[in-house]
matplotlib code that plots the C-alpha trace (Angstrom):
import matplotlib.pyplot as plt

x = [-94.3, -93.4, -96.3, -95.2, -91.6, -92.2, -90.5, -87.3, -86.8, -87.9, -85.7, -82.9, -83.5, -83.8, -80.8, -78.8, -80.2, -79.5, -75.7, -75.6, -74.6, -75.8, -74.2, -71.1, -71.1, -72.1, -70.7, -69.8, -67.7, -67.1, -66.2, -65.5, -67.0, -63.8, -63.5, -67.1, -66.7, -63.8, -65.3, -68.5, -66.4, -68.6, -67.6, -67.2, -70.2, -72.8, -71.1, -71.3, -74.8, -76.1, -74.4, -75.8, -79.3, -79.4, -78.4, -80.9, -83.4, -82.0, -80.5, -76.9, -75.1, -71.8, -68.9, -65.4, -64.6, -67.0, -70.6, -71.8, -75.2, -77.8, -79.3, -82.3, -80.1, -78.0, -80.8, -83.1, -80.8, -77.7, -78.0, -78.2, -79.5, -82.7, -84.9, -83.4, -85.8, -83.8, -85.5, -88.9, -87.4, -86.1, -89.5, -91.3, -88.5, -88.3, -92.1, -94.4, -92.6, -92.5, -96.0, -97.2, -96.1, -99.2, -101.7, -103.7, -104.1, -105.2, -107.8, -109.2, -109.2, -110.0, -107.2, -103.9, -100.7, -98.3, -100.0, -102.9, -106.3, -106.1, -102.8, -104.4, -105.6, -105.1, -105.4, -108.1, -110.3, -109.3, -110.2, -113.9, -112.8, -110.1, -108.6, -110.9, -110.7, -109.0, -109.4, -108.1, -107.7, -105.6, -106.2, -103.3, -103.3, -105.3, -108.9, -108.0, -106.6, -110.1, -113.6, -116.4, -118.0, -114.8, -114.0, -117.2, -116.7, -113.4, -114.9, -117.4, -114.7, -112.9, -116.0, -116.4, -112.8, -113.2, -114.2, -117.3, -116.0, -113.2, -112.0, -111.1, -108.6, -109.0, -105.8, -105.6, -105.1, -108.6, -110.3, -112.6, -116.2, -116.3, -113.7, -111.4, -108.2, -106.1, -103.7, -101.9, -105.0, -106.4, -103.1, -102.9, -106.1, -104.6, -102.0, -104.6, -105.8, -102.3, -101.9, -105.2, -108.3, -110.8, -109.0, -109.3, -109.1, -112.3, -113.6, -113.9, -117.7, -117.6, -115.5, -117.9, -121.0, -119.3, -118.3, -122.0, -123.5, -121.6, -122.6, -119.9, -121.0, -119.7, -117.3, -115.2, -112.2, -108.7, -106.8, -103.0, -100.3, -98.1, -95.9, -98.3, -101.8, -103.7, -106.3, -107.9, -111.8, -112.1, -115.1, -116.2, -118.0, -120.7]
y = [88.2, 87.7, 90.1, 92.8, 92.7, 92.1, 95.3, 94.3, 92.0, 94.7, 97.5, 95.0, 94.2, 97.8, 99.0, 96.2, 97.3, 101.1, 100.3, 98.1, 95.2, 92.7, 94.5, 94.6, 90.8, 90.0, 87.3, 85.0, 87.3, 86.4, 88.8, 88.5, 90.7, 92.8, 93.0, 94.4, 96.7, 98.4, 98.5, 100.3, 102.5, 101.0, 99.2, 95.5, 94.8, 96.3, 94.6, 91.3, 91.6, 92.8, 89.9, 87.5, 89.1, 89.0, 85.3, 84.5, 85.9, 83.9, 86.9, 85.8, 82.5, 81.8, 79.0, 79.1, 81.8, 84.2, 85.7, 85.8, 86.3, 83.7, 82.7, 85.0, 88.0, 87.3, 87.4, 90.1, 92.4, 93.2, 96.6, 96.5, 92.9, 92.5, 91.5, 93.9, 94.5, 96.9, 100.1, 98.8, 98.1, 101.8, 103.1, 101.2, 102.2, 105.8, 106.7, 103.9, 103.3, 106.8, 107.4, 104.4, 106.0, 108.2, 105.4, 106.2, 110.0, 108.5, 106.1, 109.1, 111.6, 109.4, 111.3, 110.0, 110.9, 110.5, 113.1, 115.8, 114.8, 117.5, 115.8, 112.4, 112.9, 110.2, 110.1, 107.4, 110.1, 113.4, 112.1, 111.6, 108.7, 106.2, 105.6, 103.0, 100.0, 97.5, 93.8, 93.7, 96.2, 95.1, 97.0, 95.5, 96.9, 99.9, 99.7, 99.3, 103.0, 104.4, 104.3, 102.2, 105.1, 106.0, 102.2, 101.7, 105.0, 103.5, 100.1, 101.8, 103.8, 100.6, 98.9, 101.9, 101.5, 97.9, 96.4, 94.0, 90.8, 92.4, 91.2, 93.2, 91.7, 93.0, 91.8, 92.5, 91.1, 89.9, 89.7, 86.7, 87.1, 87.3, 90.1, 88.2, 87.7, 86.9, 89.0, 90.5, 91.8, 93.1, 94.9, 96.4, 98.0, 99.4, 100.9, 102.4, 104.3, 105.9, 106.5, 107.4, 109.3, 106.7, 103.4, 99.9, 96.4, 94.7, 91.2, 89.4, 89.3, 93.1, 93.4, 90.9, 92.9, 96.2, 94.6, 93.2, 96.4, 98.3, 96.0, 93.2, 89.6, 86.2, 87.1, 84.3, 84.4, 83.1, 82.3, 82.3, 83.0, 86.0, 88.6, 91.4, 89.9, 86.6, 86.6, 88.1, 88.9, 88.1, 89.6, 90.1, 93.0, 91.5]
z = [59.9, 56.3, 55.3, 57.7, 56.6, 52.8, 52.0, 53.2, 50.3, 47.7, 49.3, 49.1, 45.5, 44.6, 46.4, 44.6, 41.1, 42.1, 42.6, 39.4, 41.3, 38.9, 35.9, 37.7, 38.0, 34.5, 32.2, 35.2, 37.3, 40.6, 43.8, 47.4, 50.2, 50.3, 46.6, 46.1, 49.0, 47.6, 44.1, 45.5, 48.0, 51.0, 54.4, 54.4, 56.8, 54.6, 51.7, 53.4, 54.4, 51.0, 49.2, 51.6, 51.4, 47.6, 47.7, 50.1, 47.3, 44.6, 43.0, 43.5, 44.4, 45.9, 45.3, 46.4, 44.1, 45.6, 44.8, 41.2, 39.5, 39.5, 36.3, 36.6, 37.6, 34.6, 32.1, 33.6, 35.8, 33.7, 32.0, 28.2, 28.0, 25.8, 28.9, 31.4, 34.2, 36.2, 34.9, 36.2, 39.5, 39.7, 38.6, 41.4, 44.0, 43.0, 42.2, 43.6, 46.9, 48.1, 47.0, 49.1, 52.3, 51.8, 51.1, 54.3, 52.9, 49.4, 50.9, 52.9, 50.4, 47.3, 45.5, 43.7, 45.2, 42.2, 40.0, 40.1, 38.8, 36.0, 34.7, 33.9, 30.5, 27.7, 23.9, 24.5, 26.3, 24.6, 21.1, 20.3, 18.2, 17.7, 14.1, 12.5, 10.2, 12.5, 12.9, 16.4, 19.4, 22.3, 25.7, 27.6, 31.3, 30.2, 31.8, 35.4, 35.0, 34.8, 36.6, 35.1, 33.1, 31.4, 30.9, 29.1, 27.0, 25.9, 25.1, 22.9, 21.0, 20.4, 19.1, 16.5, 15.4, 14.7, 11.3, 11.5, 12.9, 14.7, 18.1, 21.3, 23.8, 27.3, 29.2, 32.8, 36.3, 36.7, 40.1, 40.9, 41.1, 45.0, 44.8, 47.1, 45.0, 43.5, 45.5, 42.4, 41.1, 44.4, 45.5, 41.7, 42.7, 45.7, 43.6, 41.4, 44.7, 44.9, 41.0, 39.6, 40.1, 39.3, 38.6, 40.2, 39.2, 38.0, 37.9, 34.5, 35.0, 35.2, 31.9, 30.2, 31.2, 29.9, 26.7, 26.1, 27.0, 24.5, 21.6, 21.6, 21.4, 22.4, 25.1, 26.5, 29.1, 28.4, 31.6, 31.7, 34.0, 33.2, 35.0, 34.4, 34.0, 34.5, 31.8, 29.0, 28.0, 24.2, 22.5, 18.9, 16.9, 14.8]

ax = plt.figure().add_subplot(projection="3d")
ax.plot(x, y, z, "-o")
ax.set_aspect("equal")
plt.show()
């Protein structure tokens, strides 16, 4: 049931961001159901339900003075704050979510839904070489956008751009060797079906193989737990 209704939580979250609920409640402000209903120009029933739902998700809390931002909402969901995350929530809601309604078509046609194949150019691909003389090249959430042939070509360009002894860092949601998870990596791959011509998420062993085949040596994996990635393949040009 939780899997089937997971969109309830996201759309509640996105709606609250869209109406700037958390920005309205910044700096410790507390409101009652009727107060926020009046401020937003909506009826009390949806106001009551929205506030309760946001509280259940840990985005708001409530005391005798009314509802207010939780600590996480105050830090990440107040517009203008250094770590504001609402723009990304809006991006997902306005661009990604509608496209995912056509996921079955994307699976059947093997074509992206958010842009045409001819629109997916990149400086990584259109330029024959990258600027050279570098000690480090960071590819953070880049290679999953492309098919294997393109990914290998990009790694080759990166190697040519590095000085001897230079390091490449491939930061990604890495699939396990069995390609059974983790879920964030596998589902990002599904998003690439919607978004890209040839992208998918790859396993750490695949990236290590590509890296070795284009001439890097000594690859090792650094695992970590972050919002947008779970590991890095670190390799060196000798």
